[in-house]
N, C-alpha and C positions, 0 to 999 in steps of 0.2 A: 503493500500500500504506500509506503513513504516515497518510493520512486515516482509514482504517478502524481503525487502532490508536488514533488519537486519539478516534474516536467510541466505541470500546469503553471506553476509559479514562473518558470523560465519562459514559457510561451507568453504569459501576461507581461513580463518585463520586455520581451522582444516586441510585442505588439505596441506597448506604450512608447518604446523608443522609436519605432517606425512612425507612430502617430505624431510624435513631437518633431522628428526630423523632416518628414514629408510636409508637415504644416509649416515649418520654417522655410522650406524650399518654395512652397506655394506663395507665402507672404512676400518673399523678396528676391529669390534667385531665378525663378522661371519668368522669362520675358515674354511669353506667349500672351497676347491680349485676350485670348479666349478664357484664360484661367483667372482673370481678375475677380476680386471679391468672393473668394471661396475659402472654405476651411474644412479640415478633416474632423469628422465627428467620431468615427469609430474605425478600428482596424481589427479584423477577425482573421486569425491564422488557422489554416487547416491543421489537423492534429499532427501530421508529419512535419509541418513547418516548410513545406515546399512551395506553398502559394499563400497569398494574403489577399483578402478582399478589403479594399479601402473605401469607406463611405464618405462622400464629400457633399457638403451642403453649400448652397449659393445664397448669398445675402441679397436683400433687395425685395421689391414687390412687383416690379413691372417686367412682364415677359419672362417669367422664371423658367418656363418649360424650355424655351429656345436657349436661354443662357445655360441651363443645366446640360443640355445636349452638347453645346459648344464647349463647355467646361470639361466634360468627360472626354470628348474628342481630343482636346488639347492635352489633357493628362495622359491619355493613352499614347499620343504621339511622343510625349516626353518621358515615357516610363523607362526607356533604355538609359537615358541620362540620369533619371532618379535612382535607378538600381545601381548604376556606377558610383554615384555620389554616396549612396547608403553603404556600399561596400567599403569605400574609403573612410567614411565617418565612423562606422560601427566597428570596423576592424574584425570582421568575421569572415569565415571562408565562403559562406553561402548566404545570399540574400534571396528571400522568397520571390517567386514570380508575382508581379503586382497586377491586380485587376481593380479598376476604379468603377464605382457605382454612385448614383445620385442618392442622397439621403433625404427622403421626403417625410420623415417621421414628424418633424416639427409642424409642417403644414397639415399633415393628417391629424395630429393631436389637436391643433387649433380648430379644424373642421369638426371633429367629434365634439369638442367642447361647445362650439356654436350650435350644433344640432341638439345637444343636451339642454342648453339654455332655452332654445325654442320650445322644446318639449315641456320644460318646467313652466314657461309662460302659458302654454296651452292648458296645462293641468290647473294652474291658478285661475285661469279664465273660466274653465268648466266648473270648478268648485264655487266660484263667485256667482255664476249663473244659476247653479243648482240651489243656492241659498236664496 
């Protein structure tokens, strides 16, 4: 049992390091205009550590879908450079294969909360009419 706990701890440390380093690269080192105003929300490593899924969120409110698509395209185009930089910065033998995905969880959460608020208002209205 202890070796599995150690493996999980190691994967969590590697994922956190990847999140910090890729976030720093997105903020200042990548010059692709498609990648502007984005940040890394989560990094999920596969159990073997051979690949990683990086979830990236886009800031702003206008035309988010198009900016998310352009952002992912820009990051996928730059992933060779990102892997090379991670190899040098982290000082490891192997850097996982990187796959970038849009993180829509914040928008989905806001939408669910909006729908719940609407439902509460309807319930209040029904109870007020019933009285």
